[in-house]
N, C-alpha and C positions, 0 to 999 in steps of 0.2 A: 491454654495458649491460643491467641486468636490467630485464624489462618486466612489466607486468601478465599473469597468467595467461589462457590462452585463454576467455573467456567471464566474464572479468570488466572492470569499468569503472570509471574514476575518475569522480567527479561532480564536475567544476570549480566553482571559484566564480562563473564566470559563468552557470552553469546551476543552481546550488543554490537560487537565490531561487525559480524554479519550484517544486521541490520543497516547498520549505518553505511556500509559499502553499498548496499542495495538503494538506499536513499540517495546516496552521493552519485550513482550511476543513473538514477532516475533523473535527478535533477539537471544532471548534465546534458542527457538526450533530451529531456523535455526543453531545455533552454535553446538548443539546437535548433528544434522545431518552432521555436518562437512561443513557446507557453511561459507565464508569469506563475509565480505560488500565490494561493489565496488561503487564507486561514479563517475559516467560520466557526461560531459557537459550537459547543458540543451539546447544549441544551437549546431546543426552540418550541415554538406553539406547536402542540400534536397536530393541530390541524393542517400544518405544512403538510406532512407526512400523510395524513389520511386523504387529502385532496389530491396529492400528487402519484402516490403509489396505489392508492386505491383501497375503498374499506373491505373489499372482499378478498384481499390479500392474506398469506400466513402471517406477514410481518406487522400488518395493522390488527389483524385479530387475536394472534396468539403470542406473538414475539416482542411487541414495541415496549419499552420501559415508559410507563405514563405516571404521573402524578400530579399531584395539585400542590401549587405553592402557597406561600404565604398571603398572596393577592387573590387566591383562587382560581389562578388562571391553569389551565390544563397544559403542562410541560411535558415535552418526550426527550429522552436521549436519543441523541440520531440513529437511525438504522441504517442509514447511507447518506452520502454527500451530495448528490446530485441535486435534489429539491433545496437543500440550503444554499448551494451555489446559484442556482436559478432565483432563488430569494434575494440574496446577495447583488445579483447582476441588475434585478429590477429596483431594490431599495437604493443603491449608491448609483443608479445612472450610468452603468459601466457602458452603456451603448451609447452615449453621447462622445464617445472618442472616436465612434466609425468602425467600420469593417468587421472584422471577427475579434470577439473576446476569447482569447486562447489562455485558458486557466489550468493549472494543476495543484493537487492537494495531497497531503500524507497526514494522516491521522486514525484516531480511534473511533470505531463505531460500535452499536450495542445491540444485541437482539438476545431475548430470552429463548433461546432453542437449545436443544440437547447438545452439550459440549461433545465435539469429536474430534480426532486428529485434524488438525489444520484449521479448526474453526472453533472459537471461543465464543463466550458471551459478550465480552468485550474483545474485539478483533480490529486489527488495523489494515486500511485500505490505503493505496497509492494510485491516483488516476488523474484522467484529464477532462476537461470538457471545452469543447469548440462551438461558442455560441455565436450567432447571427449569419449563417450562411446554409443554402441547402444545396450548394454544388457538391456533386457527388465526388468530386475529387478531394474534398475534405473528409469524405467518409473513408477514402481510399487513403489518406494520408493518417488518419487515426488508426485504422486497422493495421497500418504497416507500423506507424509508431510503436503499437503494442508487441509486434512481432520483434522490432529492432530493439526494442528494450530488453526483451529475452535472449535474443541473439547476444547483447553486451554482457548480461550477466552470466552467459555461460550455459544457460538453460537448452537442455537438448531434447529430442523427442517430444515437442509440442505440435499442435496442430490447431490450424485456424478453421473455423466452421462458419458459414455464413448463409444468411436467410434474409427476406424482405416480409414485413407485414404489410406493406402498404401503406397509403393514406389511411384515416379515419373510415370512410365508406369501404374500402378495400378490407380493413380489420374487420369490420361487421361481418362482410360476406365470408372472410376465413372462419370467424368465430361459427359462422351457421355451418359451414362445410365440416367444421370439426363435431358439431353437434350431431350431425348426420352420421359422422364416424363413431363417434361415442355411444349414439343412442342404443344400440343393439348390445350394449356391455353396462347399460345404466345401474341394473340391478346388482352386479357384480363390482360397483365402485364401492369405496369406503364413504360413510356418512358426509365425511367434509367434500369430497369430490363430487357426490349428488348436488351439494347445494353450489358447488362450483359449476356445475353443468350448466345451471340458469344464470349465475351471476359473471362469471368469468371463466367460460370452458377452456381458455387457454392454460389456467392454473393447474389443470388436470396433469400437465406434462412435468410439473413441477412437484407433485406429489411423492413422499417419502415412502408410502406403502407399497410393499412388494406386488401384491395384486394389481393396483393402479398403475404401478411402473410397467409391468406386462403387458396390460392392455394398452395402454400408451405406445408401447414400444412397437405393437402390430398393427394399430390402427393404421389405414391409409390416409396420408395428407397429400391435397392438393394444392397448386398455388392459385390465387383469384385477384391477380394485381390488374390495376385498371393500365390503360396504354401509357399513361404520363408516369406512373411508378414503375412499370416494367422497363421503360426507357432510361429511367434513374438508376435502376439497379444493375441494368446492362453496362452503363457507365462507370459504375464504382468497380464492376469486374474488369473492365477496360483498363481503369486505373490502376489496379492491383497486379494485373497482367503485365502493365507496362514497366514496373517497378521490380518485377520478379518476386511478389509476395505469393507464396504457395497456399492454396485454400481448397476446401470441400463444399460443396452445397448439402445443406441440412435443411430441410422443410420442417423440422421438429424444434428448431430453436425458435421459440416463441417470445423469450423473455416476458414473463408473466406480470411484471409490474405494468400498470395502466399505463404510465405514460410513454411507452415505447411506440413508435411508427418508422415505417420503411424499413432500412437497414438495422438489422441486429446481428450479433455474432458472439460466440464463444472461442475461447482458447482452452483445449484440455492438453494436459502432459501425462504421459504413461505411466511414470513412476507412482501417480497420486492413487491408483487404484481405483475403486467404484466411484468415488468423489473426486474424480480427475479434472474439473473445470478449476482452472487458475486466474482466468479473466474472463470477464463478460462486458459486454456493452451495446451500445445502439443509438439510432436516432431518436430525439424526443421533440418533434417539432410543434407540439400544442402545448408543452408544459409552462413555457413563460407566459403566456397568454392566459393559460388557466389560472395561473397565480397572480394575476392583474397586470401583468406588462402588455406590452405590444406583440402583434404576431411575430414571433422569433423563432427560426428553425435552429437546432442545436444537436450535437451528437457528442458522445464520450464514452469511456470505459473505465473500469476500477479492476485493481489487480488484488488480490488478498495477500497480505504481506506474510501470513504464516504459511499460506499455501507455496509462496516463491521459497520461504526458507526451507520447506519440504523438499521441493522440487529441486533446489540445489543440493540437498545432501551434503556431503562432504566436499563437493566440487569446488566451491568458491572460498571453503573455510583455508584451504591451503594457500590461496592467494591473498587472504586477508592478514596481515601482521597485526598481532595484538600490540597495543599501543607500549612502546618501551620508553623507559626512563632514560634519559640522556646521561644526567649524571646523580650517583648516589655521593651525599657528603658523610663521611665517616671520621670521628674522633678518637683520638688515643689520649684518653683521659679526660673526666668530666668538666674540668675547668675551663674546658676549651669550647663548649657546647654552645654559649651566648655568641661566641665568634663564629661559631659552625652556622648556626643559625642567621646570622648576618649575612654570611656568605652565601648560603642558598637563597636567601631574597635576591641577592645582586644578580645571581644566574638566572633566577625566575623573570627579573626585570628584562634581563637580555635576551629573553626569549628562548632560554636553555631549560628543558623539564627537569625538574630535581625532586629529590626525596631524601628524608633523613630519618634517621631511627630515633623514635619518641621514647623507648623504653631503657635508654642508656645502657645497652647492653655492652658485652666485650667487643672488642675490634672484631677477633674472629666472627662472632655471632652477626656483626653488622656487615661484613663481608660475604655471609651466606644470604644475607637478607637482600644484598645489592645483586647477587646471583640470581635469586628467586625471581627480583623484580625486572631482571634481563637489562639491568644498567650497561651501557655502554662504557663508561668511565666511573671510578672511583676517585673522589678527591680526598686524600686524607690529610687530617689535620694533628700533627704532632707537636708536642710542647717547643721542641727544640728547633724544629723547621720554623713554627710560626714566630718564634722569636727573632728569626732571622727575615721574616716576611716572605717564607716561602712554604709551598705545600706539595704534597707526593701526587701526581696524577697516574692511576694503574688503569692500564687498557685490560678490560675484562675479556676480551676476543683472543688476543694473543698473550696475555699473562704478563706484559713488559710494564714497568713503571719508570717514572722519571720525576726528579725535583723541578718546579718552576716557581718563578718569581709570581707573587699574588698579583702584580700588577698587569700579568702578561697571561693570567689564567683563562679570562673570556676569550682572548684570541686562540689560545693554545686548543680550547675546546670545540671552537667554533671551524 
């Protein structure tokens, strides 16, 4: 038997209603904030991610799915969406519309990492990107949007953590300060982090080795923001305070992907345990220019859908009703099957969801199936009734039934 690949998972019909509900709530609140949906390809040139994410990151070095196609192009399955959207923004000249391009996305990403609870090798993200403004109140809006989304979903006990990496010059100074902090522990770091020490010391904070995590937890971190970036960050906090978004400062949130600058943030959720991050985001003011576009500031975030499902637990499942069948068409006698099939088609054309038994079982078995499907009504075609152009409607909720004329059936059901 062929099984799903390790690190991939089928989302079955019993589960999908919860996923769809998350998507519906996401689309609704994103639209309220002025964001429009964008869909980018799952495959991209690998160089897009190597240039944007950084060649010293785990994603590029260890986790990205890369292959050569028949044209000998080096292709990657997208490990994240921001670089693809920045590429689409440039390629499709979205900047010509003027103002801020507000975009949201929902879709699968791919990373070859160890499968764990809430993270698969094929995983799903829902997120936004606001491209075209460095206004600190855009930062506040994006962070607020992530928090409001969780509130709408009914996720509780989440915490917004905030930091600023400053501009590129600040980031270099911050990295030098981190190097001095980590230098006394250099020999105790894992081999990968010893390389990170020189290439991108911020990546040490993302290491999964217990020894490195303990060191990172204890090192002293100081801010090194220039006056412009410090002022920008203060205005971000002013904006958040003005609209009542609670947050805590955490200088160890560094967002190891190379494209991040200035504001960075994470949202954690208590029920997720050690891997408690449910959302991450930040500003990437240099990415569009690095990919060949104009100098264009931007900010965004992404939620892991699997993490959202875990955080919700049973909380939303009770609010999400599984899709019910409006009408089950049953027949008392095989001779009427063709007529029942035609009737079912007319109901569906009228916008009424319907089902029929395809196994020509007894009427009693058909009624059991209708009950299992959660049908609101059963329309029963009997030979005598049908000769008189009438059918029986049975209300499955109160177990009552009545005869109606065929011409009035749709009106009765609506």
